[in-house]
C-alpha positions as CSV (number, residue, x, y, z in Angstrom):
1,M,-8.3,84.1,103.8
2,G,-10.4,84.8,100.7
3,K,-11.9,82.4,98.2
4,V,-10.2,79.1,97.3
5,Y,-8.1,79.6,94.2
6,K,-8.5,76.9,91.5
7,V,-5.5,75.8,89.6
8,N,-5.7,74.0,86.3
9,I,-2.9,71.5,86.0
10,D,-1.2,70.7,82.7
11,E,-0.8,66.9,82.3
12,T,2.9,67.3,81.4
13,K,3.5,68.8,84.9
14,A,1.2,66.4,86.8
15,K,4.1,64.6,88.6
16,H,5.0,67.9,90.3
17,H,1.4,68.6,91.5
18,T,-0.7,66.5,93.8
19,Q,-3.7,68.8,94.4
20,D,-5.8,71.1,92.3
21,E,-7.0,73.4,95.0
22,I,-4.9,75.9,96.9
23,N,-6.3,78.0,99.7
24,W,-3.9,80.9,99.5
25,C,-5.8,84.1,98.7
26,A,-6.2,84.9,95.0
27,G,-3.2,86.9,93.8
28,C,-1.1,86.0,96.8
29,G,2.7,86.4,96.2
30,N,3.2,82.8,97.4
31,F,2.0,81.5,94.0
32,G,5.1,83.0,92.3
33,I,7.3,81.3,94.8
34,W,5.4,78.0,94.4
35,G,5.8,78.2,90.6
36,A,9.4,79.2,90.6
37,L,10.4,76.4,93.0
38,Q,8.9,73.7,90.8
39,K,10.5,75.2,87.7
40,A,13.9,75.4,89.5
41,L,13.7,71.8,90.8
42,Q,12.7,70.5,87.3
43,Q,15.6,72.4,85.7
44,A,18.0,70.9,88.3
45,G,16.7,67.4,87.4
46,K,15.5,66.7,90.9
47,E,13.1,63.8,91.4
48,P,10.5,64.1,94.2
49,H,12.2,61.4,96.3
50,E,15.4,63.4,96.2
51,V,13.9,66.5,97.8
52,V,12.6,67.4,101.2
53,L,10.6,70.7,101.7
54,V,10.4,71.8,105.3
55,G,7.5,74.2,106.0
56,D,7.2,76.5,108.9
57,I,3.8,77.7,110.3
58,G,1.8,80.2,108.3
59,C,0.9,80.7,104.7
60,S,4.5,80.0,103.6
61,G,4.6,76.7,105.4
62,K,1.7,75.4,103.3
63,L,3.8,75.3,100.1
64,P,5.0,71.7,100.5
65,Y,1.3,70.6,100.6
66,W,0.8,71.4,97.0
67,T,3.8,69.5,95.5
68,E,4.7,65.9,95.1
69,Y,8.0,66.3,96.9
70,N,8.6,65.0,100.5
71,G,7.4,67.5,103.0
72,F,7.7,68.1,106.8
73,A,5.5,70.5,108.8
74,S,7.5,71.9,111.6
75,L,6.7,74.2,114.6
76,H,6.7,78.0,114.3
77,G,10.2,79.2,113.9
78,R,11.7,75.7,114.1
79,A,11.9,74.8,110.4
80,I,15.6,75.5,110.0
81,P,16.9,73.1,112.8
82,V,14.5,70.4,111.4
83,A,16.1,70.9,108.0
84,E,19.6,70.7,109.5
85,G,18.8,67.4,111.1
86,I,17.4,65.9,107.9
87,K,20.5,67.0,105.9
88,L,22.9,65.6,108.6
89,A,21.1,62.3,108.5
90,N,20.9,62.1,104.7
91,S,23.4,64.3,102.9
92,G,22.1,63.0,99.5
93,L,18.9,65.0,99.8
94,T,18.2,68.5,98.7
95,V,16.6,70.1,101.8
96,M,14.7,73.3,101.5
97,V,13.0,75.6,104.1
98,F,10.0,77.7,103.4
99,I,9.4,80.2,106.1
100,G,7.9,83.6,106.7
101,D,9.6,86.8,108.0
102,G,7.9,86.2,111.4
103,G,9.0,82.6,111.8
104,A,12.6,83.2,110.5
105,L,13.3,86.6,112.2
106,N,11.3,86.5,115.4
107,E,10.7,83.0,116.9
108,G,13.4,81.5,114.8
109,L,16.0,84.2,114.5
110,Q,18.6,82.3,116.6
111,H,18.2,79.2,114.3
112,F,18.6,81.4,111.2
113,V,21.8,83.0,112.5
114,H,23.5,79.8,113.7
115,A,22.6,77.7,110.7
116,A,24.2,80.4,108.5
117,R,27.4,80.7,110.6
118,R,27.9,76.9,110.7
119,N,27.2,76.7,106.9
120,A,24.5,74.0,107.1
121,D,23.9,72.7,103.6
122,I,20.2,73.7,103.3
123,N,18.3,76.2,101.2
124,V,16.2,78.8,103.1
125,I,13.6,80.6,101.1
126,L,12.1,83.5,103.1
127,H,8.5,84.6,102.1
128,N,8.9,88.2,103.1
129,N,5.5,89.8,103.1
130,Q,6.3,92.1,106.0
131,L,3.5,91.0,108.3
132,Y,1.9,87.9,109.8
133,G,-0.4,86.9,107.0
134,L,-2.2,83.8,108.3
135,T,-3.2,85.4,111.6
136,K,-4.7,88.5,110.0
137,G,-1.9,90.9,109.3
138,Q,-0.2,91.8,112.5
139,T,3.2,93.6,112.5
140,S,6.2,91.4,111.8
141,P,10.0,92.0,112.3
142,T,10.2,93.3,108.7
143,S,7.1,95.6,108.7
144,E,7.9,99.2,107.8
145,Q,8.1,101.8,110.5
146,G,4.6,103.3,110.8
147,F,2.8,100.2,109.6
148,E,-0.7,100.1,111.0
149,S,-2.1,96.7,112.1
150,S,-4.3,95.2,114.7
151,T,-1.3,95.1,117.0
152,T,0.0,98.5,116.1
153,P,-3.2,100.7,115.4
154,R,-1.1,103.9,115.8
155,G,1.6,102.5,113.5
156,S,4.7,100.5,114.4
157,Y,7.4,102.5,116.1
158,E,10.0,99.7,115.5
159,I,12.7,99.9,112.9
160,P,12.4,96.8,110.6
161,L,15.1,94.1,110.5
162,N,17.1,93.8,107.3
163,P,17.3,90.0,106.6
164,I,20.0,90.4,103.9
165,A,22.3,92.3,106.4
166,I,21.6,89.7,109.1
167,A,22.5,86.8,106.7
168,L,25.7,88.6,105.7
169,T,26.7,89.3,109.3
170,A,26.1,85.6,110.2
171,N,28.5,84.6,107.5
172,A,26.0,82.9,105.2
173,S,27.9,81.5,102.2
174,F,25.1,82.4,99.7
175,V,22.8,85.4,100.0
176,A,20.3,86.5,97.4
177,S,17.0,88.3,96.9
178,S,14.2,88.2,94.4
179,F,10.6,89.2,93.9
180,S,7.7,86.8,93.5
181,G,6.2,89.0,90.8
182,N,9.2,88.1,88.6
183,V,9.0,84.3,88.4
184,G,11.7,84.0,85.9
185,H,14.3,85.8,88.1
186,L,13.1,84.0,91.2
187,T,13.5,80.6,89.4
188,D,17.1,81.6,88.6
189,M,17.8,82.6,92.2
190,I,16.3,79.4,93.7
191,G,18.2,77.3,91.1
192,K,21.5,79.0,92.1
193,A,20.7,78.4,95.8
194,I,20.0,74.7,95.1
195,A,23.3,74.4,93.3
196,H,25.3,76.1,96.0
197,P,27.1,73.8,98.5
198,G,26.4,75.2,102.0
199,F,23.8,77.6,103.6
200,S,22.0,79.4,100.8
201,Y,19.5,82.1,101.6
202,V,17.0,83.8,99.2
203,D,15.0,86.7,100.5
204,V,11.8,86.9,98.5
205,Y,9.6,90.0,98.4
206,Q,6.2,88.4,98.5
207,P,3.2,90.8,98.4
208,C,0.2,90.0,100.7
209,V,-2.8,91.2,98.8
210,T,-5.2,90.9,101.7
211,Y,-3.4,92.8,104.5
212,N,-0.5,94.7,103.1
213,Y,-1.6,97.7,101.0
214,I,1.9,99.3,101.1
215,N,4.3,96.7,99.8
216,T,2.3,95.7,96.7
217,Y,3.3,94.3,93.3
218,Q,3.3,97.8,91.9
219,Y,5.5,99.0,94.8
220,Y,8.2,96.5,94.1
221,A,7.9,96.7,90.4
222,Q,8.8,100.4,90.6
223,R,11.6,100.0,93.2
224,T,13.5,96.8,92.3
225,Y,16.4,96.4,90.0
226,K,18.7,93.5,89.1
227,L,22.2,93.4,90.3
228,E,23.2,91.4,87.2
229,D,22.3,94.5,85.1
230,T,25.0,96.5,86.8
231,E,28.8,96.0,87.2
232,Y,28.3,94.4,90.6
233,S,30.2,91.3,91.6
234,P,29.1,89.1,94.5
235,N,32.6,88.0,95.6
236,R,33.2,90.8,98.1
237,K,31.3,90.9,101.3
238,A,32.0,94.6,101.8
239,N,30.2,95.4,98.5
240,A,27.3,93.1,99.5
241,W,27.0,95.0,102.8
242,L,26.8,98.4,101.0
243,K,24.1,97.0,98.7
244,S,22.1,95.6,101.6
245,Q,21.9,99.1,103.1
246,E,19.8,100.3,100.1
247,I,17.0,98.2,101.5
248,D,16.9,100.2,104.7
249,V,16.4,103.4,102.7
250,G,13.4,101.8,101.0
251,E,13.8,103.6,97.7
252,K,15.6,100.8,95.9
253,Y,15.6,97.1,96.4
254,P,18.5,95.2,94.7
255,L,17.6,91.7,93.3
256,G,20.1,89.0,92.6
257,V,23.1,87.4,94.3
258,F,24.6,89.7,96.9
259,Y,27.3,87.3,98.0
260,E,28.6,83.8,97.4
261,D,31.6,82.0,99.0
262,R,32.7,78.4,99.0
263,K,33.8,76.9,102.3
264,P,33.3,73.5,104.2
265,T,29.7,72.7,105.0
266,L,28.4,71.5,108.3
267,N,28.1,67.9,107.0
268,Q,31.7,67.9,105.9
269,E,32.9,69.2,109.3
270,V,31.0,66.9,111.6
271,V,29.9,63.8,109.7
272,Y,32.8,61.4,109.5
273,S,31.5,59.2,106.8
274,D,32.0,59.0,103.0
275,R,28.3,58.2,102.6
276,P,25.0,59.5,104.1
277,L,24.4,58.4,107.7
278,V,21.2,56.6,106.7
279,E,23.4,54.3,104.5
280,T,26.1,53.8,107.1
281,E,26.0,50.6,109.2
282,M,26.6,51.4,112.9
283,K,28.8,48.9,114.6
284,G,30.3,48.6,118.0
285,V,28.1,51.4,119.5
286,D,26.5,50.6,122.9
287,V,23.9,53.2,123.9
288,S,22.4,51.2,126.8
289,E,24.2,53.3,129.4
290,A,22.4,56.4,128.1
291,F,19.1,54.8,128.9
292,S,20.0,53.2,132.2
293,R,18.6,54.5,135.5
294,E,20.6,54.6,138.8
């Protein structure tokens, strides 16, 4: 994992930091996501008790450890349904998922798709480093074809999944991408995701400096461009789909909001209460029969 990276904390930001040692590798792309998240939450005026950060397994799942916000450590690939449950129980919380490409698109692919199609009001931030970083760089669902690893010593023969295209196909109501090497842009994308009512997905290109020598900071710096610098509009899914196909070519990676739509959220559809369930008094409900034995 490399040496422990020391972080000097400014006293003015102390309320958003609880530890001064982070064990991500020095230079890891996760640092950019970590910094952008805290800036976005501060700009949104969110207090620590108003936020729950749900971590998956792996390097991405450690992010909640080094903040003062509420955190939940889930099982591999199961962070999204945990976040859905939290949001259904307390709609007043901002619930965010931090998950890797392996957890979201392999073990947890079904959760990703169904949370998107039912428009669960959660924010999913995908740390897309195109491999399994914590377990020493094995091939993941987004690894480039030909990627050599301990599990694919002759190079991966599989075509990588395109998470933007999957999110669009699953009818996610907010789909965006960014690059952890551009903290300003990533802060903006996370902020837009937080403000969006419904399922918001941000695909973050996050270089792994230890095991991925292809998809580096330089690689993305040379190949990314911002959608907002073009005449692109995110209100048509057909246009978003065409832009998502540029990712498969691998020569250009669009950054920005691909698509945004407003529609009823999961909470609005299934929670018949004008207040969070945790604040609703349950009367006249007898659950004894559910626990009885014949």
